[in-house]
N, C-alpha and C positions, 0 to 999 in steps of 0.2 A: 382376624384378617380373613379375607375371602380366598378362594382358590387361586386367584391371581392377586398379586399385590395391588394396592390402590392405584399405582401408576399403570400397571398392566390393564386393570379394569377401565381406567380412563382412556387408555389407548384403544381398547376394543370398542368402547362406546363411540369414541370419535370416529374410528374407522367405519363402524357399521352405519352410522347415521350421516356423517359428513362426507364420507368417501364411498358413497353407494356403488360406483362402478367397480369397486374392488372388494365387495363384501364377501366374496368367496374365500378370501385368504387374508391373513393379517399383513399389515404394511411392513416392509422389510427394514425396520429399524427396531432397536431394543425396546421392548414393551415397558421398561421401567421408567421411561422418560416422559414427563408432562410437557406438552407443547403449551405455549401461553394460552391461558384460559379465555373463555368467552368475554369476560369483563374487560380484558385488556384489548381484545380484538374490537369490541364494540366501541371503545373510546376513540379508536381511529379506524375508520372504515378500511377494510382490506379488500383487494381485488381477489375474488374467489375463482379458483380453477380446479384442476385435478392434478394430483401429485404424479409427475412422470419419473422423477429420479430423486431419491431422498438426500437430505442435507439442508444446511442453511448457508445462504450466500449473501454477501453485501457488496455493493458496487454502484457504478453509474450506468444508466441506461445507454446502450448503443443500439439505436433503432435501425433495422434493416428493411428496405423495401417500401418505406412510406411513400416515396415519390418514384417508385420503380417505373422506368419507361417501358412501354409496350413495344415489341419489335416493329420496326418501320415496314410499312408495305409500299413505301414510295419507290423502291428500286424496281426497275423494269426487269422482267424475267429474261434470262439469256435463252439460247437454244436449249431444248430439253436435255441434250447430251451434255452440255456444259453445266447446267444446273445439277444434273445427276453426278457429274464428276466432282463438283463442289461439295455435294452432300457426302459422297464416299470419302473424300479427303477429310471432311469434318469428322466422320465416323472414326477414321484411323487416328486422328489427333485426339479425339475424345478417349479412345481406348488407351492410347499411350499416356494421356493425362491421368486416367484412373490408375494405371500401373505405377506412375510416379508417385501418386497420392498414397497408394498402398505401401510403397517403399519408405515413405516419410512418416508414417503413422507411428505413434509411440507403442512400445511393446505391450502395454496393458490393453491396447485396443486392437492389436494386430490380428487376433483370431476373429473376433466379432466382426471387425471391419472387413476382413478378408472374405468372409462368407457373404456379406451384404454387397460389397463393391465388386466382388467376383461375379455375383449374380447379375449386377448391372452390366458388367463387361459382356456377359452372355446375351443380354438384351440387345446389345449393339449389332448382334448377328442374327437376331430373330426375324424371320421372314414376316411376321405379323407387323413388324415396324419397318424394316428396311425395304422389303418388296412393295409394300403398300405405299410408302412415301414415293418411291421411284415411279410407280404406276400413276400416282396422282400428278407428279410433275409432267409425265408424258401426256396424259389425257387432258389435263386442265391448263397446260402451259403456264403453270404458276412457278413462283420462286421456290427454292429448296426450303426457305424459312417458312413460307406459307403452307406448303404441303406438310412439313414436319409438325408445325403447331396443330394443324387440324387432326392429323393421325394420332398424335400423342394424346390430345384431349379426348378423342373418341375411344381410344384404348382405356384411358384412365377412367372415363365415365362408365365404360362397360364393366370394368372391375368393381367400381363403386356400387354397381347395381346388383352384385351377387349377394346372397344371403349371409354367407360366412363373414363374420367381422374381421377375422384375420386376413382373409383374402382382400377385403375392402381396403385395408391399410396398405396393400402393395401398390395401390394407385399412386401413392406418393413417390414410390421408386420409379415408376414410369415417367412421371413429370420431372423427377430429378434428372433422369437420363436425357430427357428432351431438352431441359434447360442447358445442360452441359454441351450437347450437340449444337444448340442454337448459339451459345457463346462462341464456339469455334467457328461457326458460319459467319458470325458478325465481327469476329476478331476482338471480342471483348474479354475481360478478365473474369475469372470465376469467383475470386475471393476479394473481399473488401479488407482494407487495413483496419484491424480491430485493435483498439488500445488494450494493453495488458490489464487484466483485472476487471474488464467491463462486464456488464450483464447484457447478453444479447436479448433484444426484444424484436419479435418478427411475427408476421402472420403465420408463416410456416418455415420450418427449418429442414432442409433436405438432408438425407443421411450422409451424403458425401461431404456436406459442409460440417455436419456434427462431428465427423471423424477428424476434422482438423482443429477442433476447439480446445482439447485438453492442454493445459499448460498456458493457454492464452487468455481464457475468460474465467469469470467467477461462477456464472450460472446462466440460465436460459429461461425466458418467458415467451411462450408462443400462444397464438390464438387457436391452433388446431392441435391434433395429436391425441393418441391414446397410449396406454402402457404396452399395447401390442405392436406399436409402430417400430420400424427399424431405427428411427431417430431416437426414440425413447430407450431402446435397448442399448444403443451406443452410448447415450448419456449416462445410463446406469452403470455400464461397464467402466466408463471413465471416472465415475464418482462425481459427476457434475450435477449439482442441485438443479432441478428444473420443474416448472409448473406449466401445464398446458390448459387449453380450453379457457383462456383468459380473454373474454370478449373485447374486441376493439383495442387490444393492447398496443398494436403498432401505430394506431391513429390517435390514441388519447394519451399515451405516455410520452412526455416530452424528452427528446435527446438530452443526456446529461443529468436527468433527474436521479437523485439518490434512491436506490431500491434496496429492499430486503426481501429475499426470496425464501419462503418456507416450503421446501420440498417434502416435508413430513405431512403437513396438513393441506397442502395445495393453496397457499395464500401468498399474495404479493402485496407489500406495503410500499407505497410511493411516498418519499420523504418521511420515513417512520419517526414517530414521536420518541422522546427520550424514554418514556415508560416502556414502549414496545422494544426499544433497543436494549433496555435493561433486562427485560424478560428473556430475550434471545441470548444475551450474554450469559445468563444463568444456564440456559439449555446447552450452549456451547461448552461451558465448563463441565457439566454433567456428562456430556457425550465424550469429551476428551478424557475425563477421569475413568469413565467406564471402558473406553478403548484401551487405556493403559492397563487396566485390570485384566482384560481379555488377553493382551500380549503376555502378561505375567503367567497366565494359566495355561499357555500353550503346551507346556511340557508335563502338565499334571494329567493323571489318568481320568478318562471319561467314565466316572463311576458315581452312582447315586449315593445318597447319604447312608442308605442301608445296604450298600455293597453290591448292587447290581451293575454289571459292566455293560456299557453301550458301545457298539461298534460304529464308528464314523467312517463312511465310505464316500468317495468323491465322485460327483458327476462331472465328467469332462467331455469336451467337444473336439479338442485339438491337442496335438502333442505338446504344444507350448503350455497348456493348462497344468501339465504335470508339476511344474515348479510351485504353483500355488498349493497343490495337494501336499507336496513335501513340506512346504513352509508351515502349513497348519496341521501337520502331523496326521494325515489321513491313514487310517488302518488298511485301506484298500481302495481300488477303484470299483465302485458299485455299478457304474453305468458309463461306458465310453461310447458316445454317439459317433457312428461311423460315416454320417452323412457328409461331413466336411470335405472329404476327399472327392466326393461326387459333385458337390456343389461348386467347386472352384474350377472344374474342367468343362470342356465342351464335348467330352466323350466319356465313355465308361473308363474308369481307372483300371489298369491291368492288375493281374494278381501280384506281380512284383511290386507295383507301386503301393497297393494296399498293404502288402506284407511289410514293406519298409516303414510305413507310417505306424502300423500296429506294433511292430518290433521296437521301435523307438520308445513308445509308451511303456510297454511291458519291461523293457530293459531298465529304464529309468526308475520304475516303481519296484522292481524286484528287490527283495523276495515277496513283496506284498502281491496278493492276487489281483487280477484285472478281469473285469467282466466286459466283454465287447458285445454291444447290442447290434444285431444285424440291421442292415439298411432299413430305415423306417421312412419310406416314401409313400406318396399317395396324397390325396386331398390337395392341400396348398403347397406341398413340398416335393414336387417333381421337377427334375432338371428339364431344360428345353430339349435335350437330346433323348429324353426318355418319355416321349409323348404318350399319353393315355387317351383312351376314348372318352368323349364328353360324357359327363354324368349329371343328372339333375340335382344330386345331392353329394358333393365331394366328400363331406364328412362321413358319409355312409357308403362311399364307393370302395373300389379295390385299393387297398393300402396295407402297409405293414407286412406281416408274414404271408398273408393271402396273395399280395402282389408279387412277392419273391417266388412263391410256388408257381405263379403263372408265368414267370420268366426264369426257368430253372438254371440257365447258364449264368445269369447274373448271381443267383444264389450260390451256385456251385463255386464260382470264382471266389466269392467272398469266404465260403467255408474253407476252401483250400488255403487262402491267405492266412486265416485264423489258425488252421492246423499247423502251418509252418512256424507260427509263433508258439504254439503249444508244445512244439518239440523241445523248446528250451525254457519256457516260462509257465507260470501258473495262470493260464488263461481260460476263461469260461465263455459260453455263448448265451445271449439273452435274446429271445424271440419277441419282436414287437407286435402289438395289436393282435394277439391270439384270440380266436373265437372258440376253440375247443380242442379236445385231445387229438382229433385226427390231424390237425395241422402240426402239432408237436411230433407226432409219429412220422409224418411225411418228411419233415426236416431231419429227424433222426435217421431215417432210412438213407437219405442223401449223404448225411454226414458219415454214416458207417461206410458207404461205398467209397467216398473220398479218402477216409482214413486208411482203408485197406490198400488203396492205390498208392498213398503216400508211403506207407510202411514198405510196400513192395519196391517202389522206386528208390527209396533212401536206404533201405535195409535197417532203419532205426525202429525201435519199439516205442513209437510216439503214443503217449497215453491219451485216451479219449477225453476230451474236455467235458466238464459239467455243462448241462443244458438247462436253462431256466425259461420261464414264461412270464411275460408281462400280464398282470391282472388289470385290465383297463376297460373292459366291456362287461355289461351285466351277465352275459351268458357264462363267463368264467366263474362268477360267483356260484352259479347253480351246479357247476361241475368242478368245484374247487377240490373235492376229495379225489376225484380221478386225475386232475392235473397234478396234485401233490404227489400222487403215486407215480405218475409218468415222468415228472421232472425231478431234477436234482435240487432245485431251489425255485422260489417264486419271488417276483418283484411287484409291489403294488404301485401303480401309477395313479396317484390321487387326482391329477388334473383331469385326465380323460374319464376315469372312473366316476368321479362326481358329475362331470358333464353329461355322460351318457345315462347314468342312473336317474338324474334329475331332469333330463331333457332340457338343459339350460346351458347355453354357451357361457363359458367363464370370461370371455372377452367382450361380451355384449352388455353395455350399461343397462339396457332395458330389462335384462334377465338377472340383474345383480341380486334382486330380492329372492330369487329362486335358487341361484347356485350358492351352495354353502357346504363347506366340508363338515361342519357341525350339524348335519342333517341326520335324523335317525336312520335313514336308509343307508347313508354313507358309513356311519359308525358300525352299524350292524353288518354291513357287507364286509368291512375290514375285519371285524371280529370273526366272521365266518371263515375267512381266508386263513387268519392266524391259527384258528382252532383246527382247520383241516390240515395245515402244514405240520402242526404239533403232533397230530395223530400219526403222521408218516415220518416224524423225525426230521423234517426238512426246515431250512431257514427261510424266513421271509424278509426281503429288503424293501424298505419304504422309500419310494421315489416321489418326485413331483414337488411343487412349490411348498406344499404344507410340511414336507419332511424337513425343510430348512428353516421353518418358522418356529421360533421358541415358544410362541403362544400355545402351540398344539403339543409340544413335546411331552408334557406330563400326561396328557390324554393318550397319546400313542404308546407311551411306556406302560400306562395302565392297561391298555389293550393287549399287551404282551409283546409288542415289537421291540427288538433289541438291535436292529441294524437300520441306520438312517443314511440314505444316500442323498447328498446335497452338494451345492457349490462350496468349494473350500473356503470361500470368503464368509460363509455362514457358520463355519465350525466354531469360531470363537464364542458366539452367542449360544450355540447348541451345547458346547461343552460346559459353559457356565451354568446354563439352565439345568442340565443333567445333574451337575454336582450339587444343586440346591434341592433336588427332588428326594422325596421319600417314596419309593416304589410301592410299598404296601398301601399308603394312603391314596396313591394314584389308582391302584387297583380297586380299592373300595369305592371311590367315586365313580369310576367307569362302570362298575356293576349297576349303579343307580342310573347313570346316563343311558345305558342300553335299554332301560325300561321306559324312557321318556317317549312320548308320541309326537312331539313337535320340536322344531328348532328352538322356539321360545322357551319351552320347558327345560331344554338342555342349557340354554344360556342362563336361565333363572336359577337352575340348580348350581351351576358353576359359581355364579356370583354369591350364592348364599352359603356355600360350603367353606370348610377350613382350607388353608393353603396347602398345595401339594407338598411343600417343604415342611 
């Protein structure tokens, strides 16, 4: 056998060749499963797209928007003041509608949808939209509908013109908000009556529409979309199989047609043959059997076959995520993203508000330790109330810890909130997007001052929290020894580290052949950090998408990593993979991988070697 089982190798080849946009990381489904082979696909032509959300769905096509009417321009414009009043009333109704939508969303989607729809609510107050629409109504004597359509499209196209692929995807959110306001202006309804179990077929699916689908539909097929889009994020969170980039789907797939959606390989079958159905029935059985096995292993220790214990830490973004961490028996919270409290407000959250959220998480996880990552803003992730100066390259602009140091009161407020949690619970602090030792020292100095003040005010002997640094940019590799001495622990962020090391965006399909975790530079960089931390007796936590992908687990264990921080939903696969590993064999292989000069050599060596287990 090879290093990967035959099914794992097939998965990797399929992923690397057929799903090029995601060649930087393995697809988030068990690698042990074979999707129907090319011979079955070739016997019945499948519509090829890209996998947005994994899973297999069967149902009948419910086509949206095939004959969508364009907003009428026939209505005469009223006086400018009356049109502006109509527009403002529509804004209020839209905001109220989004609030109702948030309240009706299923628990599993509440957090992800809350962040996305909360950001849309903020757009409704954004001067770039509101003020410009009202100005156009006054100056051009046009209807509110006409002004809105023009401004929304201009904003969306401006966003689509930026270089960052993640930012480009936000154009869909702008258009979604515009459509909802337009519906309120015209007095039309937002949602169509969708039969239960249908498969949605559309040119584009708005995030607010995607949030209403769980429990109503079986799957989704769209002509647009990437895995970075908010719609795709919501569909994955809901567990709805989805395929995007299916050309002309809404105009060529007839309503009511039987469909089979393969969200693993990115295929859509219209009126699938008996042979294709039989193959997917086999896959369904394998997936169900494997899921039952993962459930049975939940209470088993995460230990390799030769006795090496692996620590599974949860990546969380909201307090509600804690239940999933407990369900899958997380050993700790390795990374709690604190941005949610900022993203759902139109102002900075107070110290009390932040402390309340963080305390809820720490209390529920206690006695397990929790690592709170400081506010990671900048680039595409800045709230409207925290405007930054324009920059020619947002990815290399002011962000992370550097941004916080430029706004010390924002940083100090967050430090005070975390220290209040630390008074009662095992809480640590993680610094995002660190560039060097000086930033760690600057934050530590502020933390020390705030800690002394808290001890003085409360009279309590509040212990100092541990402080760690994210290793995400190339400079931190070169000063890894110094950072290991300065910090209490390190966290490897594989997403940004690979992206910056290789100068290749992980979300850009055109760069997929360049972005890859199994690149010699990335593996050697990780090895360098692990060795530096070991020399100082410090722990290294592995974060990022690759940490939760069982395809890489044997390699990371062989590199010496013992703590993996991932979504709790990935723990079943990770635990299962760890229990199959032989750590000594992993280490032996990794020593040879580190001597490889190219990604192709690495992949060739992996395929030619004995299995990790």
